[in-house]
N, C-alpha and C positions, 0 to 999 in steps of 0.2 A: 411397599413400605406404608404402612397405614399413617395417617397425619394425626398429629397430636394437637393438644389444646394450644399450645404455644405456635404451631404452624398456622393455625386458624383463627387466631386472636385478631383483633382489628389493629391496623397499621399502626395507630398511636401507642396500643398497648405494646406491641412488638419493639417500638422505637424505644418508649420508657425502659423497657427492660435492658436494652442495649444499652442506655445512658447510664443505668444502674450499675450494669456490669463494668463500664469504664471506670465508675468510682471505685468499684471493689477491686477491680484489676486494671491499674493505669497502664497505658501502652508502654511506658519505661520498664515495667516490671517483666516484659518479653525478653528483656536482655539476659534474665538469670540463666545460668547453666548450672547444673549441679556441681557440687564440690567432690574432690577425689576420696572423701571418705564413704566405706561402705560399697564402693563400685568395684565389681570384679567380672569385667566383660568376657574374659577367658573361661570363666566358669560358668557364664551363661550359654556361650558357644558350645561348651562341652556338653552341656545339658541337653542340647539339642541333637547330640551325636548319638543317643541312647537308642533310636529308632531309626537311624541311617543305615545305608549300606556300608558295613566296616570297609570293605576295600577301596572304597571311594573318599574316605575320610581324608587321606594324607593329599589327596588332589585338592581337596576344598581348602584345606590350610596351606598348600603350596601356591594357589591362586591367590589368597588372601594376603600372604607374605610379600607379594610381589612388589607392592608399593602401597603408601598411605590411601591412594584412590581406590586400589583394589579391595584393601579391607574394609573401606567405607561401604563399597558396593555389597559386601557379605555379612555387614554388621547390622542388619535391620533390628535384631533382639536386643542387642545392648542400645542401639539409638531408642528402641521404644522405652527401655527402662530408664533412660535419662530424660526423655520427654514426659514420662509419667510424673516427674517430680516439678514439672514447670506449671506455671499459672494457668488456669482453666476459666475461660469466659462462659461457658454453660450453654453453647448452642452447637449441638452435635450435627455431623454430617455423616454421609456414607464416604468414609476417608480411604484413600488408595493403600494407606498403611505403610508403603515405602515409596513416597513420592520424591525419588531422587532423580536427577538428569537422565540418567541410564535408562529409567524406567518410562521415558517418553519416545515416541517414534513418529516417523514419516510413513504414510501408507498409501497405498492406492486402493480407493474406494470403487464401488461400482462405476462403470464408465471411466475407469482409469482417471478420476477426479482425485487429486492429491488432498490428503487431510493430515492432520497433525493430532496424535490423540495418546492416551496410555498405552503402554505395551506390556505390563505386568499387573497381576491382580491378586498374587498369592495371599497377600496380608490384608485385603481389604476388609472392612469392618465399620460399624457404626461407632464413630469416636470423634473427640474433639477436632474441630477444623485447624486449630493452630499447629497440631503436631504434623499435619502434612506441610503447612507453609514452611514451619522451620526445618524440617528435613530436606525440603526442596532448597531453601536458602543455603543450607550447609553444604550440599552437594556442589553448589556453584562456587562456593569459596574453597572446598578442598580440589574441585577440578581446576580452578584458576591457579591454584598453588601448584598442581602437578605440571600445568602448561607453563609455568613460569611468569606468569602475568604479574606485573608490578602490584602494590598494594592499593594504590589509586584506582587501576582498573578493576581489581577484585571487587573494591568497595562499589563502584558503578554498577557491576554486574549483578551483585547480591540485591542491592536496592532496586534494580530495574525488575529482577523476578517479583519481589514483594509489591512494588508499586503497580506493578501490571495486574497483580492479583487484587489489590485494593480498588483500582481504577475500573476493572472489569466488574468487581461486585457491586460498586455503585450503579455501573450500567444495568447490571441484572436486576437489581433492587427496583428498578423502573419499568421492568419489562413484565409481560405475562407468561405464565407457566409455558405456553407453547412457544413462545419466542425464545425462551431460554433453552429450551428442549433443542430447538432446531439452529441455534445461532452459530453462524460459521465463524472461523478465526479470521484476523485481520490479513487480508489478502497481501499487502504488502510485506508484513512481517514473514508470512508463510514463503513468500518469494525469496527473500533473503536466505532462510534457511534451507529451503529447497535447492537454492543456486549452490550452495555449499555442498549438500550432500550429491548432487547430480552433475558436478561440473565435469569435464572431460577427464580429469584424473580419479574419478570416483566409480567404483563398480557396483553393481545391484540396482538396478532401476526399478522403482515401484511401477508395478504394471506388469512386469515380466513375471509369470507366474511360475518361478522354479521351485518355491515351495521346498519340500524335503529333498529335493534332487541333489543338495549338497552332501547328502549322508549316502548316496547311492552309487552303484557301479553296475556294470552290464556283465553277467554271469550267465553261460551257456545260451547267449542269445536274449536273455530275459533281464528286466529291469529288478534288481534287488538291493537290500541294504548291504552297505559296506562292512567290512571288518576293520576298525580303526580304533583299537583299544588305546587307551580306556574311554575315549570319548564317544565311540559307536562299537557296541558289540552286539552281534545277533543272539536272539533269545537262545537259539540252539548251543551257544558257546559258553551259557553261563551256568554256574553251579551254585551260586549264592541265594537262589530265590526258589528253591526246590527242585524238583527233578526236570533238567533242561529239556528232556523229550517231550514233557507235556506242558511246558510254560507258555508255548504259543496258543495251545488249546486254552489254557486259563485266561490268557489276555484277550482271546477271543470271547471269552466268556464276559468279560470286563465291558467289551465293546456291546454287547447284547445288553447288559444293564444299561450302559449309556444310551443306547438307541431308544429306551422307553422314555428317556427324558426331553426327546425331540418332539416337536409337533407332527402332525401327519403328513404335510408335504415334505418336510426335512427328512422324516423317516422314509418315504418313498424315494427321495433323492438317494439317501444312504444306501438303500436296498439294491440300486443298481450297481453297487460294488461288492467284491468279496476281498477278505482278507489274504494278501499274498506272501507279506513278509512282515517281522517286527524285530526291532532291535532296541537296546537300552541305550540312551543318550544321557550326557551329563550337562545339566543347566548351570547358569552362572554361579559365582561364589557362594551366594545365600542359598541356593537349592542343591549344590552338589553334595551328594550322598543320599538324597531323596530318590525315590524310584520314578524314572521317567522314561517314557518309551515313545519311539516313533513306529507307527503303524502305516505300512505301505498297502493300500487298497489298489485293486485294479477294477476297471470296469469290465463286465461280462461282455465277452464277444470283442471288444476292440482293445482292451488292455490299457485305456487310458488311465494315469495313475491319479490316486487322490492320497494326501499325506496327513494324517491326524497325529497330533502329539496327547500322550495320555501322562498326565503328571501327577504324581501323588500330591494330596492335599492333606494338611494338618491344620491344628488351630492357628488362627492368626496370632503374630508375634505381639499384638495390640491386646489380645484377648484378657489377660491376666490384669492389664493395667487400665482398660477401659471398663472392665466388669460387666462386659457385653458378650453373650454367647449366641451364635446363629443357630436358627433351628434347621434342622434337616442334614447336618453333617457338614464337614469342611468343604466338601466338593461343590455342594449346592451353595454354600457360603460364596465362594470364588465366583461362581456363575452368576448369582444374583447380584453380586457387588459388581461385576463386569458390565451387567446389562445396566445397571443404573448409572454408572459414570463414565461409560465409553459411549461416544457419538456414532463411530463407524463399527457395527455389529458384525458378528460372525455367525452365519447360518448353521455352521456345525457345532457350536458351541453347547455343551450339556456336561453331565457328571455322571458318576457311578457310586453309589453309597454301598458300603460293606462287601465290596469285591474282594474275593479271594486270590491273592497271586500267590503268596508264600506260606499258606497256612494260617494267615492272620486276615482278619477284616480290616480293609484299607479303603480309603476314599480317593477317587482321581476326578480331575477335572479334564475335560477333553475339548480340543480345537483345532481347528484346520490350521496347518503351517502353510502360509502364505509366502510367496516369493516376493522380493524387493521391499521388505519392511526394513528401513533404516532406523536405528536406535540412536540415541545422542551420545556420541563419542565426542566429548568436549575437548580432548587433548589434542584434536586436529583443528580446533577453531581458532581465529583470530579474536582478540577482544571484542572488536564490533559485532562479529558473527556470533560469538557466545553470548553476547548481551541480548542480540535479537532472540537467540534461543531461550534467554531467561524470560524475555518478555511473552513469548509464546507458551512457555511451560506455565508461567504464572497465570495468563489467562485461561489455559485449558483446565488448570486446576481450580480456578474460580467458577467457571461453567459446571465442572462436576459437583462443587459443593453447594452452588445455587440449584441445581436439578434436585438434589436430595437434601437440603437444609434451608434455613431461613435467610435469605439473600438480603431481606431488608433489616434484619436485626445484626448481621454481620457487616453489613456496609455501615449502619449507624454506629456500630462499635469502633470501624477503623477510622470514621471521622474524614476530615478533609485535608489534613496534613499529611507530612512523611514520618511522624513521631513512632508509629508502629514499624515501618520499615526500617528505620534507624535501630530502633530496639533489635529486632530480628537480625539485623546485619552484627550487631555486637554478640548476640547468640551464635550465630554462624562462625564467626572469628573464634570463639572459645570453643564451640564444638570442634573446629578444624584442628585447634591445637591439642584438644585431648584426643583426637583420631590419630594425630601423629604419635602421641604417647602410647596409645592401646596398639598401634601397628608395631612400635618399637618392642613392646611387652610381648607380642606375639613372636617376633623374631628371635627374642631372647629366649623364650620358652622352647623354640625349635631348636636353637644352637645347644641349650641345656639338654635336650632329649626329653622334655616334658611333653611335648607335642611332636607328633610325626608328620612329616610334610614331604610331598613329593612334586615333582615338576610334572607339567602336562599342559597341553592346549585346552 
């Protein structure tokens, strides 16, 4: 990402720009949420369906209809449309694009070291930093409501997330670029979150590399991908993506294209494995209906497995509203964005451009399926644990923005008090209220037969 004149200007110049932004866009204006006039979130969601797998669309809407929180998880595009109408300060960053609680997770990095980081990058794009902060704050308000936390506790949680972002940005504004790049999360807060995830009642310990084994079974003495429709369907059982007899070969060609996006050392590592099996899977509500595959590769001679996810990439939901188009195709956009904002990298991360799976050119991003990744299920957290999670998410978001934007200018804009956090809390409450109305509208459309929904895990 090339530096701009704004990034390289003298500190006093960047601070002056931030102060000018505070005058043009006072902190209190970030409480604004768009009114109902002209909003049609169901039409936006339907517009995404045109290029998705038709047989999976009922599952998408069935999942989103389950609860207001489930709807929020799948409504990244309506959220982007709402955020686009809110005030902008003029300091872009590499945005996550869907910076909600569920898209952060606990991982085991090299050496079994626990790290907390982003877990989803489908919508990443260069965009206003405020959009990520507001989406994050709203996710904690919606989650707190789902869990039944009282209003005072919800307020404290949302403010904790935004204040953590503000304080972290002030800290990063005083650091060098290298210090920001390698900054570790607060150990005490990380321990609180890890204790919740890894207590005796929890399953899935980061560090146990189960990876894609949850999709597998033993057949004829060999590890193979299971048949668990509609969530896991082997390639040979599908008829919706061209000839099922050749689908595995076409996905192998996608992997060949992907291989060329890896460096020499990673290509050499990948070449130790051969493709053994491939199956279609269904990602979360937002991605349900897109083409997503799990590839099981086995090491020649030993049979040791490697699981890769091949996930279809399209334009970011932010693209229309941010006025930015990423070069090199959607798959490369996702990979480049992930490398910019995620601290714990993936050696198998890559993409395939213009890959032919069903007779049409499509883009995919590819990553390793690692075992033990624990994402943020806030519905099982007490108010105190959820608040610790909020602080950790706010800090992690600030680090990503400081790595890719002007930390000094953002910190100067945020100032030394809680005015911005209080305004964003009001935004989050209004957003959660609208989210409940949008969820009710979806359920009504399903009851009236305007939208087809199906249950499924």
